[in-house]
N, C-alpha and C positions, 0 to 999 in steps of 0.2 A: 471268063474274065473275072477279075476281082469285083466283089460287090462295091458299090459306091454309095456314100452317104452325103446328104445335102447339109453342109455346115451352116449354122445360124449366121455366121459372118458374111455370107453371100448376100443376105437381106437384112442388114442391121437396122434399117429404118422400119421394119415390120415386126409385128408381135408373133407369138408362138403359133396361133391358129393359121395365120397367113403363111408362116414358114412351113408348116406341115402341108398345107394345100399346094404350095409351090413345089415342094419335094415330090408330091404325088404327080403334079402336072409334068414334071421332068422325068417321071418314071424312075426315080432313084429307088434304091433298095432299102434305104434307111434315112433317118434325119437326125440332126443335132439341134438342141435348143439352148438358148440363153436363159438362165434361171437366176433372177434376182429375188431371193426369198421374201423380202418385205412387200414386193409387188404381186406375189402369187397368193390369191385367196383360194378357199376351198372350191369356189365356182370355177376359177381359172383352171385348177387341176382337173376338175370333172370335164370341162370343155375340151381341154387338150387331150385328155385320155380318150374322149369320144372321137376326136378328130383322128387320133392315131388308129383307133379301132376301125373307123370308117374307111380309112385309106389302106389299112393293112401294113402300115410302115412300122418298122422297128425303131425304137429310140436308141441310137448308137451311143450318144453321150449328152451330158448336160454340162454347161460351162457358165462362167468361169469361176473356179474356187481359188481366189487370189489370196494367198497367205501374206499378210503384211502386219507390221507392228501396229498395235492399237485397234485392230479389227476385232469385232465380236465373234469369237469362234462359234458361239451358239447359232449364228446365222448360217455358217457353213454346215453345221450339223442338220439344221432345218433344211438346207438345200439338198443334202443327201436324202432326207426323208421324202422330199418332193420328188427327187429323181427316182426313188424307189417306187413311189405311188404310180409313176408314169411308166415303170418297167425299163428304166435306163440300164444299159449294160456297163457304162463307164461314166466317170466324171473327170473333167479336165482341170488340172491344178497347176498353178504357177506360183512363184514365190518372190516377194520383194524384201524378204528378211535376209540381211547380210550374214547372219550367223547360221552356218549350215547345220549345226547341231540343233538349233531351235527349229529350223525348217524341217528337219527329220522328225523332231518330236511332234510337230503339228501334223505332218503328213501321216505319222503313225496313228495319231488320234483320229484322223479321218478314216483310215483303214479299219480301225477297231469299230467305228460307228457303222461302217459299211458292211460289217460281217454278216448281219442278219439277211439283207437282200443279196449279198454277194456281189456288190458293185465293185468293179476295178477302179482304183484311184490312180489316174495316169498323170505323171509329172512331166510337164513340158519345159524344155530348156530354151534359152535364147538370150541374146545380148540385151533385150529389153527388161530382163529380170536379173535377180542376183544369182540364179542358177544359170550361168552364162553358156555352158557348153555341155556336151555329152559326158565328158569326164566328171564334171561336177555333179551332174544328175545321177550318174552311177554311184558316186560316193554317197549321196543322200540315200539312194535306194538300198545300197549295201548296209547302211546304218539302220534303216527302218526294218529291213528283213522280214516283211510281212507278205503273205501270199497274195494279197489283193493289191499291193503296190505295183505300179507299172510305169513304163516309160512311153512318152508320146514323141514321135518323130514328126517334124514339120520341115519340108525341104528348104524353105526360105531361111529358117532359123539355123538349119544345118549349115547352109552356105555362109550366112553372115557371121556365124560363130567360129568358123574355121574347122568345124567337125568334118571328118572324112567319111567316105563311103565304107572304107575298110573298118572304121570304128563301129559303124552301124552293123555291119555283117558280123562283128564279134559279140554283139549284145545277145545274151541268152534269149532264146525264142519265147520263153514263157513270160518275159517282161513286155512283150509287144502284142497286146490284144487287138490293136488297130493302129492306123497311122493317118496323118493328114497328108494332103497332096496338093501341089500347085506348082507353078513355074515362076521365074523372076528374071529380071534383067541382070546384066553384069555390073551395073552401077551400085556398088555397095555403099551404104551410108556410113559416115564416121560413127563407130560404135560408141563414142563419147558424146555424140549429139543425139540426145534422147528424142527430141522432136522429129529429127530426120529418120531415126530408127522406127518410130511409131508410124510415121507417114508411109514408109516403105512397107510396113507390115499390114496396114489397114486400108491403103489406097492404091498401092502400086503392084500388087500381085498380078501375074499373067496366067492365062489359060495354059494347060499342059501342051508343051510343044512350041509355045510362042516365045519362050525365053531361052536362057543358056544353061539352066541347071542340069546336072547329069541325072535326069529323072529315071531313065531306063536302068542305069547302074544302081540307083537308090532302090528301085523296085526289086531288082534282083537281090539286093542285100537284105530285104525284108522277108518275113516268113511267107511261104507260098500261100496264095489265096487270102492274104490279109485284107480285111475291109479297109477301104480308103475313104476318109472324110475329106471331101473336096473343099478345102479352105481357101476360097477365092474372094478375099476382101479386095475389092477393086472399084475405084471411083469410075473408071471407064465403063465397067459393067453397069454400075448404078445409073450413070448418065445415059447410056445407050439402051438400057432395058429397064425403064421405070416400073413396068409391071412385074411383080415378083415371079409369076408363073412363066412369063416369057424369058425372064432372066434364067430361071432354073432350066428351061428347055435348052437355051443356048449353052449353058455350062455343061449339061449332060451330053449334048451332041459332040462337043469338042473333046470332052473327057473320054467318052466311049470310043471315039475315033482314034484317039491316042492309045488307049488300052488295046484296041484291036491290033494295032501295029507293034506294040511293045510288051504286052503282058506275057508271062511265062506260059 
């Protein structure tokens, strides 16, 4: 089966150490962490690095590198440095910059800074950002044309943006180092209602197989054996499983059951 990673969004109310411990409790293959550079001290980095070593978990990605007008780019560069110290394979990037040429310039700057550790810089598209669909994301990546630049697929954003499985299948394989995975309902929010779009993305995701997204087809369209970051931002999960380790176990159980039935 595909390796699965425990996304930080499953436990947004907990810090990095609890996130790592939850991922281990769920017997995930890897973990993702939310990194806010101003909040990460040298001690934080050492503690997280120790937790990763103790559990044997790989750090699949660090998030979120949000490109937006007026933001201090040095903070993003510091974030890459932190990710490198932790051994991250990827960083997750989104953009609220409406000028795609500027987005491409900023993304290229992140890629250049990531050259030393060789971290992939994965651009995620979605209607909650200015890079609204796969076509726009590919336009940015083609402009950047850097070997570390990558594309991040998230099923809920694929569906809500009108992107098709056929479009995913046509993406060059080298642009897809990993992907996110979740399910969702058929109730698509109005793309012009930002609050509804955000609620859909951070509260209403469903476990694999519990919604209507064509997940099996999406998995077939992705590279064989791609690692899946299980991005289950769900109020129901938070309410029903207040303990992060129990939440992780519940997510892992359903995800692996779905993969056993549908993986290539």
